[in-house]
C-alpha positions as CSV (number, residue, x, y, z in Angstrom):
1,M,62.8,-5.3,6.0
2,E,64.1,-7.9,8.4
3,I,63.0,-8.3,12.0
4,N,66.5,-7.4,13.3
5,E,66.1,-4.0,11.6
6,I,62.9,-3.4,13.5
7,T,64.1,-4.6,16.9
8,A,67.3,-2.5,16.6
9,G,65.3,0.6,15.7
10,P,63.9,1.6,19.0
11,I,67.4,2.2,20.3
12,A,67.5,5.1,17.9
13,T,64.4,6.7,19.4
14,T,65.8,7.3,22.8
15,K,67.5,10.5,21.8
16,T,66.1,13.8,20.6
17,P,65.5,13.6,16.8
18,G,67.5,16.8,16.4
19,R,70.6,15.3,18.1
20,K,72.6,12.3,17.3
21,H,71.9,9.2,19.4
22,R,75.0,8.3,21.5
23,T,74.9,4.7,20.4
24,S,73.6,4.6,16.9
25,G,74.8,8.1,15.8
26,L,71.5,8.6,14.1
27,A,69.5,11.9,14.2
28,G,66.2,13.2,12.7
29,D,65.2,11.5,9.5
30,E,68.2,9.2,9.8
31,I,66.2,7.4,12.6
32,P,64.2,4.7,10.8
33,L,60.5,5.5,10.4
34,E,59.6,2.3,12.2
35,S,61.6,3.4,15.2
36,R,59.9,6.8,15.3
37,I,56.5,5.1,15.1
38,I,57.4,2.6,17.8
39,A,58.6,5.4,20.1
40,V,55.3,7.3,19.8
41,A,53.2,4.1,20.2
42,D,55.2,3.0,23.2
43,I,54.9,6.3,25.0
44,F,51.2,6.5,24.2
45,D,50.7,3.0,25.6
46,A,52.7,3.7,28.7
47,L,50.7,6.9,29.4
48,T,47.2,5.5,28.7
49,T,47.4,2.1,30.4
50,V,47.5,1.3,34.1
51,R,50.9,0.5,35.4
52,P,51.9,-0.7,38.9
53,Y,53.1,2.8,39.7
54,K,50.4,5.0,38.0
55,E,46.8,5.2,36.8
56,A,46.0,5.4,33.1
57,W,46.0,8.9,31.6
58,P,43.0,10.0,29.5
59,A,43.9,10.0,25.8
60,D,43.7,13.8,25.5
61,Q,46.1,14.2,28.3
62,A,48.5,11.7,26.7
63,L,48.3,13.5,23.4
64,A,49.1,16.8,25.1
65,E,52.2,15.2,26.6
66,L,53.2,13.8,23.2
67,N,52.8,17.2,21.7
68,R,55.0,18.7,24.5
69,M,57.6,16.2,23.6
70,V,57.2,17.2,19.9
71,H,57.8,20.8,20.8
72,G,60.8,19.7,22.9
73,G,62.3,18.0,19.8
74,K,61.9,14.5,21.3
75,L,59.3,13.0,18.9
76,D,58.5,13.2,15.2
77,P,55.7,15.7,14.7
78,D,54.3,13.8,11.7
79,I,54.0,10.6,13.7
80,V,52.2,12.3,16.6
81,A,49.9,14.1,14.1
82,A,49.1,10.7,12.5
83,L,48.2,9.3,15.9
84,E,45.9,12.3,16.6
85,R,44.2,11.8,13.2
86,N,43.7,8.1,13.9
87,L,43.1,8.3,17.7
88,E,39.8,6.5,17.7
89,Q,41.3,3.5,15.8
90,A,44.4,3.5,18.0
91,I,42.3,3.4,21.1
92,L,40.2,0.5,19.6
93,V,43.4,-1.5,18.9
94,R,44.7,-0.8,22.4
95,D,41.5,-1.8,24.1
96,T,41.1,-4.9,22.0
97,Y,44.6,-6.0,23.0
98,L,43.9,-5.2,26.7
99,E,40.7,-7.3,26.5
100,E,42.5,-10.2,24.9
101,K,45.2,-10.0,27.5
102,A,42.6,-10.0,30.4
103,T,40.9,-13.0,28.9
104,R,44.1,-15.0,28.7
105,S,44.9,-14.1,32.3
106,T,41.6,-15.5,33.7
């Protein structure tokens, strides 16, 4: 896989998997796996980290929101389930990144 395939992929995630994306024309399993993973990871990160406009959500609240999005047809249920199964590791990776980012900023 080339990097341009990965960077172009997230565009495909901005539409409900059951409906075709207006730009890419992809839907469901046509959306690259990498794009579906990035979509879940990006939303989880946005929900669980502090942003200028909001506080960080607890992981369980973020997972509940991701599951609501699954039931609404917006996210791949297998990807969200994989995140749930590996939540402890995902939080460790996120926290390690945040610590490294904070160290670089000081």
